[in-house]
Legacy VTK file of the C-alpha trace (Angstrom):
# vtk DataFile Version 3.0
C-alpha trace
ASCII
DATASET POLYDATA
POINTS 185 float
-86.782 183.323 6.612
-83.087 183.304 7.383
-81.098 180.717 9.263
-77.776 181.196 11.027
-75.328 178.832 9.359
-72.266 177.784 11.295
-69.463 175.929 9.498
-67.815 173.636 11.977
-64.306 172.243 12.002
-63.623 168.593 11.427
-65.732 165.758 12.694
-67.724 165.519 15.884
-66.827 168.504 17.975
-69.931 170.399 19.046
-72.057 167.980 17.006
-74.138 166.750 19.934
-74.873 170.244 21.244
-75.953 171.350 17.778
-78.049 168.248 17.283
-79.943 169.214 20.449
-80.450 172.760 19.210
-81.712 171.479 15.873
-84.167 169.184 17.592
-85.474 172.074 19.707
-85.616 174.467 16.762
-87.310 171.899 14.533
-85.111 172.956 11.646
-85.091 170.044 9.263
-86.089 169.643 5.635
-89.560 168.341 6.512
-90.631 171.179 8.809
-90.501 174.076 6.369
-88.539 177.291 6.914
-86.376 177.272 10.004
-86.647 180.023 12.605
-84.241 182.944 12.419
-82.459 181.859 15.600
-81.883 178.267 14.451
-78.383 176.875 14.269
-77.696 174.516 11.394
-74.788 172.077 11.510
-73.040 172.612 8.167
-70.320 170.295 6.911
-67.845 172.791 5.415
-66.497 171.192 2.224
-67.879 167.983 3.713
-65.860 166.926 6.730
-63.636 169.998 6.585
-60.649 171.298 4.663
-57.602 169.206 3.788
-55.390 169.055 6.868
-53.365 166.707 9.036
-56.390 166.262 11.316
-58.914 165.567 8.542
-58.274 162.234 6.828
-60.773 162.914 4.033
-60.171 165.116 0.988
-62.329 168.233 0.937
-65.091 168.695 -1.619
-65.302 164.988 -2.443
-68.264 162.673 -2.099
-66.325 160.718 0.526
-65.927 163.876 2.614
-69.568 164.916 2.133
-70.832 161.524 3.292
-68.574 161.696 6.358
-69.888 165.173 7.162
-73.454 163.856 7.090
-72.414 160.823 9.148
-70.894 163.210 11.710
-74.223 165.036 12.039
-74.237 167.768 9.406
-77.719 168.487 8.071
-76.344 170.747 5.346
-73.240 170.367 3.209
-71.349 173.393 1.909
-69.534 172.846 -1.353
-67.865 174.951 -4.016
-68.471 174.766 -7.757
-66.539 175.710 -10.861
-67.079 175.128 -14.568
-64.904 172.680 -16.455
-63.691 173.455 -19.975
-66.676 171.536 -21.353
-69.142 173.531 -19.184
-69.867 170.895 -16.538
-70.206 171.977 -12.909
-67.492 170.315 -10.849
-67.010 170.538 -7.113
-63.748 172.375 -6.460
-62.862 175.141 -4.014
-59.905 176.752 -5.756
-59.627 178.170 -9.262
-56.675 175.796 -9.717
-56.385 172.061 -9.204
-52.921 172.412 -7.647
-53.747 172.259 -3.921
-56.362 169.489 -3.847
-55.307 167.127 -6.648
-52.143 165.689 -8.126
-52.555 167.983 -11.151
-51.469 171.488 -12.013
-53.410 174.250 -13.752
-56.725 176.051 -13.872
-59.974 174.108 -13.349
-61.575 175.801 -16.340
-58.775 174.535 -18.639
-59.701 170.862 -18.108
-62.686 168.840 -19.309
-64.657 166.944 -16.689
-63.155 163.687 -18.013
-59.638 165.080 -17.551
-60.453 166.347 -14.051
-61.804 162.961 -13.060
-58.528 161.289 -14.039
-56.786 163.285 -11.293
-56.281 162.054 -7.736
-58.609 164.270 -5.689
-57.183 162.749 -2.495
-53.595 163.854 -3.136
-51.955 164.793 0.145
-54.473 162.877 2.296
-54.572 159.354 3.668
-56.833 158.351 0.750
-54.281 159.329 -1.923
-54.171 156.736 -4.686
-57.474 155.091 -3.715
-59.564 156.360 -6.639
-61.116 159.482 -5.118
-62.103 161.768 -7.988
-63.243 165.353 -8.493
-67.039 165.008 -8.427
-69.509 166.817 -10.610
-72.320 168.699 -8.903
-74.816 166.229 -10.396
-72.918 163.253 -8.920
-72.773 164.987 -5.559
-76.483 165.796 -5.482
-77.252 162.201 -6.422
-75.084 160.860 -3.571
-76.436 163.142 -0.825
-79.793 163.600 0.851
-78.692 166.593 2.962
-79.500 170.253 2.370
-76.865 171.910 0.180
-75.055 175.251 0.277
-73.550 175.810 -3.171
-70.820 178.415 -3.184
-70.090 179.940 -6.563
-66.468 180.992 -6.803
-65.630 184.168 -8.677
-62.474 184.971 -10.605
-59.750 185.635 -8.026
-57.216 186.676 -10.653
-55.281 183.390 -10.583
-57.340 181.677 -13.290
-60.340 182.548 -15.433
-63.511 180.931 -14.092
-65.571 181.136 -17.248
-68.759 183.098 -17.752
-70.329 183.673 -14.301
-73.831 184.112 -15.739
-73.470 180.747 -17.456
-72.117 179.184 -14.265
-75.042 180.590 -12.255
-77.510 179.264 -14.842
-75.932 175.792 -14.571
-76.419 175.945 -10.788
-80.087 176.927 -11.210
-80.561 174.108 -13.737
-78.957 171.572 -11.364
-81.246 172.632 -8.525
-84.325 172.410 -10.759
-83.288 168.952 -11.995
-82.669 167.693 -8.463
-85.607 165.524 -7.503
-84.859 165.351 -3.780
-86.650 167.222 -1.007
-83.966 169.547 0.327
-83.078 173.159 0.893
-80.499 174.970 -1.200
-78.479 177.987 -0.192
-76.482 179.785 -2.869
-73.525 181.858 -1.790
-70.675 183.626 -3.492
LINES 1 186
185 0 1 2 3 4 5 6 7 8 9 10 11 12 13 14 15 16 17 18 19 20 21 22 23 24 25 26 27 28 29 30 31 32 33 34 35 36 37 38 39 40 41 42 43 44 45 46 47 48 49 50 51 52 53 54 55 56 57 58 59 60 61 62 63 64 65 66 67 68 69 70 71 72 73 74 75 76 77 78 79 80 81 82 83 84 85 86 87 88 89 90 91 92 93 94 95 96 97 98 99 100 101 102 103 104 105 106 107 108 109 110 111 112 113 114 115 116 117 118 119 120 121 122 123 124 125 126 127 128 129 130 131 132 133 134 135 136 137 138 139 140 141 142 143 144 145 146 147 148 149 150 151 152 153 154 155 156 157 158 159 160 161 162 163 164 165 166 167 168 169 170 171 172 173 174 175 176 177 178 179 180 181 182 183 184
C-alpha cells in the first residue's frame, strides 16, 4: 500500500483540514496500512526548514516535537554518518548551514557534533540545542518516521552508503515503538 505524503510548511497552516482527512481516511499507526488516497501530515525536518518564520532549528528534537504538536503524524528527517559511524540527524553533507561549525559531517565524531550549536541562526541559538543521533530522535518521538538517506552530493564524502543503509535498518529493528517507517533517498 502506498500513501501520498505531503510535506507542509511551518506550523499550523492546513493542519486542521489534514487532520479531518486523516480522521476520515483512518490512516494512523493503529489501523494498519493507509489507503492509497490518504493524505498524511508530515513534519518536514520537524517544524520546517531554518527560516525567519520558523523559530525552531530544523532536524532537531525540539523541531520534531513541535511538528508533532502542530499535528504532524509523521516526521521526515535526514541522516548522515559521523566519523565514528553513528547515525546523526543532519540534512546537509556539511555542518556549515545549520550549526556554528564548519566542515563535513562525516569528518566529526558524534561527540564533536554534539558540542556544536545546532540552533545557530535561530531564536534558540546558544540554548543547548544539539545535533541529535537517530537513536535519540526515535526515543523522543512516538510519530511515524520518514528517514531520508542523503547521498554524496560532491561537497563532502558521506561514507559508505551500504554501511549507512545497514545502520538505518538496524535502528528500525531496534526501535521498540509501534510506528511506520518510510525510507527515502
